[in-house]
C-alpha positions in Angstrom: 0.1 -0.1 0.0 2.8 2.5 0.5 4.0 2.1 -2.9 0.6 3.6 -4.1 1.2 6.6 -1.6 2.0 8.9 -4.6 -1.4 8.1 -6.2 -3.2 9.2 -3.2 -0.9 12.5 -3.0 -1.8 13.0 -7.0 -5.5 12.7 -6.2 -5.4 15.1 -3.5 -3.6 17.5 -5.6 -6.2 17.2 -8.3 -9.0 17.7 -6.0 -7.3 20.9 -4.7 -6.9 22.0 -8.5 -10.5 21.2 -9.1 -11.6 23.0 -6.0 -9.4 26.1 -7.4 -10.8 25.9 -10.7 -14.5 25.8 -9.3 -13.9 28.8 -7.2 -12.1 31.0 -9.7 -13.5 30.2 -13.1 -16.9 28.4 -12.8 -18.4 30.3 -9.7 -17.0 33.6 -10.5 -18.3 37.0 -9.9 -18.0 39.1 -13.1 -18.5 42.3 -11.4 -15.9 41.5 -8.9 -13.5 40.6 -11.5 -14.0 43.7 -13.5 -13.6 45.7 -10.3 -10.1 43.8 -9.7 -9.1 44.6 -13.3 -9.7 48.1 -13.1 -7.6 48.5 -10.1 -5.0 47.0 -12.0 -5.8 48.7 -15.2 -7.5 51.8 -14.6 -8.5 52.6 -18.2 -10.0 49.1 -18.8 -13.0 48.9 -21.1 -14.9 45.8 -21.7 -14.1 45.8 -25.3 -10.5 45.5 -24.4 -10.9 42.0 -22.9 -11.8 40.3 -26.4 -8.0 40.9 -28.0 -6.1 39.9 -24.6 -8.3 36.8 -24.4 -7.6 36.0 -27.9 -4.1 36.6 -27.6 -3.8 34.3 -24.4 -5.5 31.6 -26.1 -3.4 31.8 -29.3 -0.2 31.9 -27.2 -1.4 28.7 -25.3 -2.5 27.0 -28.4 1.0 27.8 -30.0 2.8 26.4 -26.9 0.8 23.1 -27.0 1.2 22.9 -30.9 4.9 23.3 -30.6 5.3 20.8 -28.2 3.4 18.0 -30.1 5.2 19.1 -33.3 8.7 19.3 -31.8 8.7 16.0 -30.0 9.1 13.6 -33.0 12.0 15.9 -34.1 14.0 15.5 -30.8 16.4 12.8 -30.9 15.6 10.0 -28.7 18.2 8.4 -26.6 18.0 4.5 -25.8 17.6 3.8 -21.8 21.0 2.8 -21.7 22.3 6.2 -23.1 20.2 8.0 -20.4 21.3 5.7 -17.5 25.0 6.4 -18.8 24.3 10.2 -19.0 22.8 10.2 -15.5 25.8 8.4 -14.1 28.3 10.8 -15.7 26.2 13.8 -14.3 26.9 12.3 -11.0 30.4 12.5 -11.2 32.1 15.6 -9.7 34.0 17.8 -11.8 37.4 16.7 -11.0 36.7 13.0 -12.2 34.8 14.2 -15.0 37.8 16.3 -16.2 40.0 13.1 -16.2 37.8 10.8 -18.1 37.5 10.9 -22.2 34.2 11.6 -23.8 32.3 8.3 -24.2 34.6 6.3 -21.5 32.9 3.2 -20.1 31.3 3.1 -16.8 33.9 0.9 -15.6 36.5 3.5 -16.4 34.5 6.4 -15.0 34.1 4.4 -11.9 37.6 3.6 -11.5 38.6 7.5 -12.1 35.9 8.5 -9.4 37.3 5.9 -6.9 40.7 7.4 -7.2 39.4 11.1 -6.8 36.8 10.6 -4.4 36.6 7.1 -2.9 33.5 7.6 -0.5 31.4 9.0 -3.4 32.6 6.3 -5.6 31.4 3.7 -3.1 27.9 4.7 -3.4 27.9 4.1 -7.0 29.2 0.5 -7.0 25.5 -0.9 -7.0 24.6 1.0 -9.8 27.8 0.2 -11.9 27.2 -3.5 -11.3 23.6 -3.5 -12.3 24.4 -1.4 -15.3 27.3 -3.8 -16.4 25.1 -6.9 -15.6 22.5 -5.7 -17.9 24.4 -4.1 -20.9 27.4 -5.9 -21.0 26.6 -9.4 -20.0 23.0 -9.3 -21.1 21.6 -10.7 -18.0 17.8 -10.4 -18.5 17.3 -11.2 -14.6 18.3 -7.4 -14.1 14.9 -5.3 -14.5 15.6 -2.0 -16.2 13.5 -0.4 -13.6 15.9 -1.5 -10.8 18.8 0.1 -12.7 16.7 3.4 -12.9 15.8 3.2 -9.2 19.3 2.5 -8.3 20.5 5.5 -10.1 17.9 7.9 -8.5 18.9 6.5 -5.1 22.8 7.1 -6.0 21.5 10.7 -7.0 19.7 11.4 -3.8 22.7 10.0 -1.8 25.2 12.1 -3.5 23.2 15.1 -3.1 22.8 14.7 0.5 26.5 13.5 1.1 27.7 16.8 -0.8 25.1 18.8 1.1 26.3 17.7 4.4 30.0 17.9 3.4 29.5 21.7 2.6 28.3 22.6 5.9 
């Protein structure tokens, strides 16, 4: 049941958003809104609202359209490439400077172990799972477990780096 906690939180957020929508948009008081707008924009005429509403609508429609049209043109990365990129982003600047572009995970881990052994120790589980899945084609390693391990690595590194700076 704890794994479905995010679903309950999402439901509460949607209910709050629905309540806000009902209060602001559905059950609005036009006179009150017009009073508020005239305090913000004193020379406001009711006829001025139509072009503003049309501009806001067209702007929103354009943003949505660009989002749909641009997505097929983006370069899609494989899951393995995203895992690798996430792992390399976890490296500190010193270790990242010492590896060549496209170096394997094992090489990155080796350099990281030399520069910051405490941080590199946190990444061992991710490196093991990544190598098992990608290089040894071990199908028993589930892709979601690698993603979760990378997420845990990021959180632990962030916490470690945050507590060291204090």
